[in-house]
DRENZABA-602281 format. One record per residue: residue number from 1; chain; x, y, z of N, C-alpha, C, CB in turn. Coordinates in steps of 0.2 Angstrom, whole numbers, plus 5000, padded with zeros to 4 digits. Each point is the difference from the previous one (the first is absolute). Glycine has a CB too. Layout:
residues N
+------+--------+------+------+------+------+------+------+------+------+------+------+------+------+
| semi | fidren |  n_x |  n_y |  n_z | ca_x | ca_y | ca_z |  c_x |  c_y |  c_z | cb_x | cb_y | cb_z |
+------+--------+------+------+------+------+------+------+------+------+------+------+------+------+
|  NUM |      A |    X |    Y |    Z |    X |    Y |    Z |    X |    Y |    Z |    X |    Y |    Z |
...
+------+--------+------+------+------+------+------+------+------+------+------+------+------+------+
end
This chain:
residues 125
+------+--------+------+------+------+------+------+------+------+------+------+------+------+------+
| semi | fidren |  n_x |  n_y |  n_z | ca_x | ca_y | ca_z |  c_x |  c_y |  c_z | cb_x | cb_y | cb_z |
+------+--------+------+------+------+------+------+------+------+------+------+------+------+------+
|    1 |      A | 4910 | 4827 | 4879 | 4999 | 5006 | 5004 | 5003 | 4999 | 5007 | 4990 | 5003 | 4994 |
|    2 |      A | 5014 | 5002 | 5009 | 5002 | 5000 | 5006 | 4999 | 5006 | 5004 | 5009 | 4993 | 4996 |
|    3 |      A | 4989 | 5006 | 5010 | 4999 | 5006 | 5005 | 5006 | 5002 | 5002 | 4990 | 4996 | 5004 |
|    4 |      A | 5011 | 5011 | 4996 | 5005 | 5004 | 5002 | 5000 | 5001 | 5008 | 5001 | 5005 | 4988 |
|    5 |      A | 5005 | 4995 | 5015 | 4999 | 5002 | 5007 | 4999 | 5008 | 5001 | 5008 | 4991 | 5002 |
|    6 |      A | 4988 | 5010 | 5003 | 4999 | 5008 | 5000 | 5006 | 5003 | 5003 | 4988 | 4998 | 5002 |
|    7 |      A | 5013 | 5008 | 4997 | 5006 | 5004 | 5002 | 4999 | 5000 | 5008 | 5001 | 5007 | 4989 |
|    8 |      A | 5005 | 4993 | 5014 | 5001 | 5000 | 5007 | 4998 | 5007 | 5003 | 5009 | 4991 | 5000 |
|    9 |      A | 4988 | 5010 | 5005 | 4999 | 5006 | 5003 | 5006 | 5003 | 5003 | 4988 | 4997 | 5003 |
|   10 |      A | 5013 | 5010 | 4998 | 5005 | 5003 | 5003 | 5002 | 4997 | 5007 | 4997 | 5011 | 4992 |
|   11 |      A | 5009 | 4990 | 5010 | 5001 | 4998 | 5007 | 4996 | 5004 | 5005 | 5012 | 4997 | 4996 |
|   12 |      A | 4987 | 5001 | 5010 | 4996 | 5004 | 5005 | 5004 | 5006 | 5001 | 4995 | 4990 | 5005 |
|   13 |      A | 5001 | 5015 | 4996 | 5003 | 5007 | 5002 | 5004 | 4999 | 5007 | 4991 | 5006 | 4993 |
|   14 |      A | 5015 | 4996 | 5007 | 5004 | 5000 | 5007 | 4996 | 5004 | 5005 | 5011 | 4998 | 4994 |
|   15 |      A | 4990 | 5001 | 5012 | 4997 | 5004 | 5005 | 5004 | 5007 | 5000 | 4996 | 4990 | 5008 |
|   16 |      A | 5001 | 5015 | 4993 | 5003 | 5007 | 5000 | 5003 | 5001 | 5007 | 4992 | 5004 | 4990 |
|   17 |      A | 5014 | 4997 | 5010 | 5004 | 5002 | 5007 | 4998 | 5007 | 5001 | 5010 | 4992 | 4998 |
|   18 |      A | 4985 | 5009 | 5007 | 4997 | 5007 | 5001 | 5005 | 5005 | 5003 | 4989 | 4995 | 5001 |
|   19 |      A | 5016 | 5002 | 5003 | 5005 | 5004 | 5003 | 5005 | 5002 | 4996 | 4997 | 4994 | 5010 |
|   20 |      A | 5005 | 5002 | 4985 | 5005 | 5002 | 4995 | 4997 | 5005 | 4995 | 5005 | 4988 | 5001 |
|   21 |      A | 4988 | 5010 | 4997 | 4997 | 5005 | 4996 | 4999 | 5007 | 5003 | 4994 | 4991 | 4995 |
|   22 |      A | 5005 | 5009 | 5011 | 4999 | 5007 | 5004 | 5007 | 5004 | 5000 | 4991 | 4995 | 5007 |
|   23 |      A | 5014 | 5001 | 4994 | 5007 | 5003 | 5000 | 5001 | 5003 | 4993 | 5004 | 4993 | 5009 |
|   24 |      A | 4995 | 5003 | 4986 | 5001 | 5002 | 4993 | 4996 | 5006 | 4998 | 5003 | 4988 | 4997 |
|   25 |      A | 4991 | 5012 | 5005 | 4995 | 5005 | 4999 | 5003 | 5007 | 5003 | 4990 | 4992 | 4999 |
|   26 |      A | 5012 | 5007 | 5007 | 5002 | 5006 | 5004 | 5006 | 5003 | 4997 | 4996 | 4995 | 5010 |
|   27 |      A | 5009 | 5001 | 4987 | 5006 | 5002 | 4997 | 4998 | 5004 | 4993 | 5007 | 4990 | 5005 |
|   28 |      A | 4988 | 5007 | 4992 | 4997 | 5003 | 4993 | 4997 | 5006 | 5001 | 4999 | 4989 | 4996 |
|   29 |      A | 4997 | 5012 | 5010 | 4997 | 5006 | 5002 | 5005 | 5006 | 5001 | 4991 | 4994 | 5005 |
|   30 |      A | 5015 | 5004 | 4997 | 5005 | 5006 | 5000 | 5002 | 5002 | 4993 | 5005 | 4995 | 5011 |
|   31 |      A | 4995 | 5000 | 4985 | 5002 | 5002 | 4993 | 4994 | 5004 | 4997 | 5007 | 4990 | 4999 |
|   32 |      A | 4987 | 5009 | 5003 | 4994 | 5004 | 4998 | 5001 | 5007 | 5003 | 4992 | 4990 | 5000 |
|   33 |      A | 5010 | 5011 | 5006 | 5000 | 5006 | 5003 | 5006 | 5004 | 4997 | 4996 | 4996 | 5011 |
|   34 |      A | 5009 | 5001 | 4987 | 5006 | 5003 | 4996 | 4999 | 5002 | 4993 | 5007 | 4994 | 5008 |
|   35 |      A | 4987 | 5003 | 4990 | 4998 | 5002 | 4993 | 5003 | 4995 | 4995 | 4998 | 5012 | 5003 |
|   36 |      A | 5005 | 4983 | 4998 | 5003 | 4995 | 4996 | 4995 | 4995 | 4996 | 5011 | 5001 | 5008 |
|   37 |      A | 4984 | 4998 | 4996 | 4995 | 4995 | 4997 | 4993 | 5003 | 5002 | 5008 | 4990 | 5001 |
|   38 |      A | 4987 | 5007 | 4995 | 4993 | 5002 | 5001 | 4997 | 4995 | 5005 | 4998 | 5005 | 4989 |
|   39 |      A | 4997 | 4997 | 5015 | 4997 | 4996 | 5005 | 4997 | 4994 | 4997 | 4998 | 5010 | 5007 |
|   40 |      A | 5004 | 4984 | 4994 | 4997 | 4994 | 4998 | 4998 | 4999 | 4993 | 4996 | 5000 | 5011 |
|   41 |      A | 5008 | 5003 | 4985 | 4999 | 5000 | 4992 | 5005 | 4995 | 4998 | 4996 | 5012 | 4999 |
|   42 |      A | 5001 | 4983 | 4997 | 5004 | 4995 | 4997 | 5005 | 4996 | 5004 | 4999 | 5008 | 4991 |
|   43 |      A | 4999 | 4991 | 5015 | 5004 | 4996 | 5005 | 5000 | 4993 | 4998 | 4999 | 5008 | 5009 |
|   44 |      A | 5006 | 4988 | 4992 | 5000 | 4993 | 4999 | 5002 | 4997 | 5007 | 5003 | 5000 | 4988 |
|   45 |      A | 4993 | 4996 | 5015 | 5001 | 4996 | 5006 | 5001 | 4993 | 4999 | 4993 | 5009 | 5007 |
|   46 |      A | 5013 | 4988 | 4994 | 5001 | 4993 | 5000 | 5002 | 4997 | 5007 | 5005 | 5002 | 4988 |
|   47 |      A | 4990 | 4994 | 5014 | 5002 | 4996 | 5006 | 5004 | 4994 | 5000 | 4989 | 5005 | 5003 |
|   48 |      A | 5015 | 4994 | 5002 | 5003 | 4994 | 5001 | 4996 | 4995 | 5004 | 5011 | 5006 | 4999 |
|   49 |      A | 4991 | 4987 | 4999 | 4996 | 4995 | 5003 | 5001 | 4999 | 5008 | 5001 | 4994 | 4989 |
|   50 |      A | 5005 | 5008 | 5013 | 5002 | 4999 | 5007 | 5001 | 5007 | 5003 | 5006 | 4989 | 4997 |
|   51 |      A | 4991 | 5016 | 5001 | 5000 | 5006 | 5003 | 5005 | 5005 | 4996 | 4996 | 4994 | 5011 |
|   52 |      A | 5002 | 5013 | 4989 | 5004 | 5004 | 4997 | 4995 | 5003 | 4993 | 5012 | 4995 | 5004 |
|   53 |      A | 4991 | 5010 | 4994 | 4996 | 5003 | 4994 | 5004 | 5005 | 4996 | 4989 | 4998 | 5006 |
|   54 |      A | 5010 | 5002 | 4988 | 5003 | 5005 | 4996 | 4995 | 5005 | 4997 | 5010 | 4992 | 4997 |
|   55 |      A | 4991 | 5014 | 5005 | 4995 | 5006 | 4997 | 5004 | 5004 | 4996 | 4992 | 4999 | 5011 |
|   56 |      A | 5007 | 5001 | 4983 | 5003 | 5003 | 4994 | 4996 | 5006 | 4998 | 5006 | 4989 | 4996 |
|   57 |      A | 4996 | 5017 | 5003 | 4997 | 5005 | 4997 | 5005 | 5004 | 4995 | 4993 | 5001 | 5010 |
|   58 |      A | 5004 | 5001 | 4984 | 5004 | 5004 | 4996 | 4999 | 5008 | 5002 | 4998 | 4991 | 4991 |
|   59 |      A | 5008 | 5012 | 5009 | 5001 | 5007 | 5002 | 4998 | 5005 | 4994 | 5008 | 4996 | 5009 |
|   60 |      A | 4991 | 5010 | 4994 | 4999 | 5006 | 4995 | 5007 | 5001 | 4997 | 4990 | 5005 | 5006 |
|   61 |      A | 5015 | 4994 | 4997 | 5007 | 5001 | 4998 | 5003 | 4994 | 4995 | 5001 | 5008 | 5010 |
|   62 |      A | 4995 | 4987 | 4988 | 5002 | 4995 | 4996 | 5003 | 4994 | 5004 | 5002 | 5009 | 4991 |
|   63 |      A | 4999 | 4992 | 5015 | 5003 | 4994 | 5005 | 4994 | 4995 | 5001 | 5009 | 5008 | 5005 |
|   64 |      A | 4994 | 4986 | 4997 | 4996 | 4995 | 5002 | 5001 | 4999 | 5008 | 5000 | 4994 | 4988 |
|   65 |      A | 4995 | 5007 | 5016 | 5001 | 4999 | 5007 | 4997 | 4994 | 5003 | 5000 | 5012 | 5001 |
|   66 |      A | 5004 | 4984 | 5003 | 4997 | 4994 | 5003 | 5001 | 5001 | 5008 | 5003 | 4992 | 4989 |
|   67 |      A | 4992 | 5007 | 5014 | 4999 | 5000 | 5008 | 5004 | 5007 | 5002 | 5000 | 4987 | 5001 |
|   68 |      A | 4998 | 5018 | 4995 | 5002 | 5007 | 5002 | 5007 | 5002 | 4998 | 4992 | 4999 | 5010 |
|   69 |      A | 5012 | 4997 | 4986 | 5006 | 5002 | 4998 | 5001 | 4999 | 4993 | 5005 | 4998 | 5011 |
|   70 |      A | 4999 | 5006 | 4986 | 5002 | 4998 | 4992 | 5004 | 4993 | 5000 | 5002 | 5013 | 4998 |
|   71 |      A | 4996 | 4984 | 4997 | 5002 | 4993 | 4999 | 5007 | 5000 | 4997 | 4988 | 4996 | 4999 |
|   72 |      A | 5017 | 5006 | 5005 | 5007 | 5000 | 4998 | 5002 | 4992 | 5001 | 5002 | 5013 | 5004 |
|   73 |      A | 5004 | 4986 | 4994 | 5003 | 4993 | 5000 | 5001 | 4998 | 5008 | 5006 | 5002 | 4989 |
|   74 |      A | 4996 | 5003 | 5015 | 5001 | 4998 | 5007 | 4993 | 4999 | 5003 | 5011 | 5008 | 5001 |
|   75 |      A | 4984 | 4996 | 4998 | 4993 | 4999 | 5003 | 4997 | 4993 | 4997 | 4999 | 5013 | 5001 |
|   76 |      A | 5002 | 4986 | 4993 | 4998 | 4993 | 4997 | 5003 | 4994 | 5004 | 4998 | 5006 | 4988 |
|   77 |      A | 5009 | 4995 | 5013 | 5003 | 4994 | 5004 | 4997 | 5000 | 5007 | 5011 | 5002 | 4993 |
|   78 |      A | 4988 | 5003 | 5010 | 4997 | 5000 | 5007 | 4993 | 4997 | 5000 | 5007 | 5010 | 5003 |
|   79 |      A | 4989 | 4992 | 4992 | 4993 | 4997 | 4999 | 5000 | 4992 | 4999 | 4996 | 5011 | 4995 |
|   80 |      A | 5009 | 4987 | 5001 | 5001 | 4993 | 4999 | 5002 | 4996 | 5006 | 5003 | 5002 | 4988 |
|   81 |      A | 5001 | 5001 | 5016 | 5001 | 4997 | 5007 | 4994 | 5000 | 5004 | 5012 | 5003 | 4999 |
|   82 |      A | 4984 | 5003 | 5001 | 4994 | 5000 | 5005 | 4995 | 4995 | 4998 | 5003 | 5012 | 5002 |
|   83 |      A | 4996 | 4988 | 4991 | 4994 | 4996 | 4997 | 5003 | 4996 | 4994 | 4991 | 5009 | 5004 |
|   84 |      A | 5013 | 4985 | 4998 | 5003 | 4996 | 4995 | 4995 | 4997 | 4995 | 5009 | 4998 | 5008 |
|   85 |      A | 4985 | 5001 | 4994 | 4996 | 4996 | 4995 | 4997 | 5005 | 4995 | 4996 | 4992 | 5010 |
|   86 |      A | 5005 | 5015 | 4991 | 4998 | 5004 | 4995 | 5006 | 5003 | 4996 | 4990 | 5003 | 5007 |
|   87 |      A | 5015 | 4993 | 4993 | 5006 | 5002 | 4996 | 4999 | 5001 | 4992 | 5007 | 4994 | 5009 |
|   88 |      A | 4989 | 5002 | 4989 | 4998 | 5000 | 4993 | 4996 | 5007 | 4998 | 5001 | 4987 | 4999 |
|   89 |      A | 4995 | 5015 | 5006 | 4996 | 5006 | 4999 | 5005 | 5006 | 5001 | 4990 | 4995 | 5005 |
|   90 |      A | 5015 | 5005 | 4999 | 5005 | 5005 | 5000 | 5003 | 5001 | 4994 | 5001 | 4998 | 5012 |
|   91 |      A | 5001 | 4996 | 4985 | 5004 | 5000 | 4994 | 4995 | 5003 | 4994 | 5006 | 4990 | 5003 |
|   92 |      A | 4988 | 5008 | 4997 | 4996 | 5003 | 4995 | 4999 | 5008 | 5001 | 4994 | 4989 | 5000 |
|   93 |      A | 5005 | 5013 | 5006 | 5000 | 5007 | 5002 | 5006 | 5004 | 4998 | 4992 | 4997 | 5009 |
|   94 |      A | 5014 | 5000 | 4992 | 5006 | 5003 | 4998 | 5001 | 5000 | 4992 | 5005 | 4996 | 5011 |
|   95 |      A | 4992 | 4999 | 4986 | 5001 | 5001 | 4992 | 4995 | 5006 | 4998 | 5002 | 4987 | 4999 |
|   96 |      A | 4992 | 5013 | 5004 | 4996 | 5006 | 4999 | 5003 | 5007 | 5001 | 4991 | 4992 | 5003 |
|   97 |      A | 5013 | 5008 | 5003 | 5003 | 5007 | 5002 | 5006 | 5001 | 4995 | 4997 | 4998 | 5012 |
|   98 |      A | 5007 | 4997 | 4986 | 5005 | 5001 | 4995 | 4997 | 5003 | 4993 | 5007 | 4990 | 5005 |
|   99 |      A | 4988 | 5007 | 4993 | 4996 | 5002 | 4994 | 4998 | 5007 | 5001 | 4996 | 4988 | 4998 |
|  100 |      A | 5001 | 5014 | 5007 | 4998 | 5007 | 5002 | 5006 | 5005 | 4999 | 4990 | 4995 | 5007 |
|  101 |      A | 5015 | 5003 | 4996 | 5006 | 5004 | 5000 | 5003 | 5001 | 4994 | 5002 | 4996 | 5011 |
|  102 |      A | 4997 | 5000 | 4984 | 5003 | 5000 | 4993 | 4996 | 5005 | 4996 | 5003 | 4988 | 5000 |
|  103 |      A | 4991 | 5014 | 5002 | 4996 | 5005 | 4997 | 5000 | 5007 | 5004 | 4993 | 4991 | 4994 |
|  104 |      A | 5005 | 5014 | 5003 | 5000 | 5007 | 5004 | 4995 | 4999 | 5006 | 5003 | 5007 | 4989 |
|  105 |      A | 4999 | 4996 | 5016 | 4996 | 5000 | 5006 | 4993 | 5003 | 4999 | 5010 | 5001 | 5007 |
|  106 |      A | 4985 | 4996 | 4995 | 4993 | 5002 | 4999 | 4996 | 4997 | 5006 | 5001 | 5001 | 4988 |
|  107 |      A | 4993 | 5002 | 5012 | 4996 | 4998 | 5006 | 4998 | 4993 | 4999 | 4995 | 5011 | 5001 |
|  108 |      A | 5007 | 4984 | 5003 | 4999 | 4993 | 5000 | 4994 | 4998 | 5005 | 5012 | 4999 | 4997 |
|  109 |      A | 4984 | 5005 | 5006 | 4995 | 4999 | 5005 | 4995 | 4994 | 4998 | 5001 | 5012 | 5004 |
|  110 |      A | 4998 | 4988 | 4989 | 4995 | 4995 | 4998 | 5003 | 4994 | 4997 | 4992 | 5009 | 4998 |
|  111 |      A | 5015 | 4991 | 5001 | 5004 | 4995 | 4996 | 4999 | 4993 | 5002 | 5008 | 5009 | 4998 |
|  112 |      A | 4991 | 4990 | 5009 | 4999 | 4993 | 5002 | 4993 | 4997 | 5000 | 5009 | 5003 | 5007 |
|  113 |      A | 4986 | 5001 | 4992 | 4993 | 4998 | 4999 | 5000 | 4995 | 4994 | 4996 | 5011 | 5005 |
|  114 |      A | 5007 | 4990 | 4990 | 4999 | 4996 | 4994 | 5005 | 4995 | 5000 | 4995 | 5009 | 4994 |
|  115 |      A | 5010 | 4991 | 5010 | 5006 | 4995 | 5000 | 4999 | 4994 | 5004 | 5008 | 5010 | 4998 |
|  116 |      A | 4987 | 4990 | 5006 | 4999 | 4994 | 5005 | 4997 | 4994 | 4996 | 4999 | 5009 | 5010 |
|  117 |      A | 5005 | 4986 | 4990 | 4997 | 4994 | 4997 | 5000 | 4994 | 5005 | 5003 | 5004 | 4989 |
|  118 |      A | 4999 | 4997 | 5017 | 5001 | 4995 | 5006 | 4993 | 4999 | 5003 | 5012 | 5004 | 5002 |
|  119 |      A | 4985 | 4989 | 4997 | 4993 | 4999 | 5003 | 5000 | 5000 | 5007 | 4998 | 4993 | 4991 |
|  120 |      A | 5008 | 5008 | 5012 | 5000 | 5000 | 5008 | 5001 | 5007 | 5002 | 5004 | 4988 | 5000 |
|  121 |      A | 4995 | 5017 | 4996 | 5002 | 5007 | 5002 | 4993 | 5003 | 5002 | 5009 | 5001 | 4991 |
|  122 |      A | 4992 | 5002 | 5015 | 4995 | 5004 | 5003 | 5001 | 5007 | 4998 | 4998 | 4992 | 5010 |
|  123 |      A | 4997 | 5011 | 4986 | 5002 | 5007 | 4998 | 4994 | 5005 | 5000 | 5008 | 4994 | 4993 |
|  124 |      A | 4993 | 5012 | 5009 | 4994 | 5005 | 5000 | 4999 | 5002 | 4993 | 5002 | 5003 | 5012 |
|  125 |      A | 5002 | 4995 | 4983 | 4998 | 5003 | 4993 | 4995 | 4996 | 4997 | 5011 | 5004 | 4998 |
+------+--------+------+------+------+------+------+------+------+------+------+------+------+------+
end
């Protein structure tokens, strides 16, 4: 008989950059006022260890918005420059957006709620 090692606990939660989160929330509220997303529904908040945050929301128009803008290739590159340690998260969100664009547009306001598997993800869902 051998004792097995216990599974490791998840990494500690990175501190939430409140200034970056406030800016992302402010940009997302503009989308709410424009009717593109629902208030706080299905949002995914991914903090960076050294500051910065990605706030992703699915839109009523089938689009994926991150920090208040559609996740186009150009915006994704800018996000990678702003928060390089979250580049893999940007890649994951881009893959999700590409998958969404392959199917007919539909209300995606709740789509991120079930898609989050990141143990370091702060989410209101």
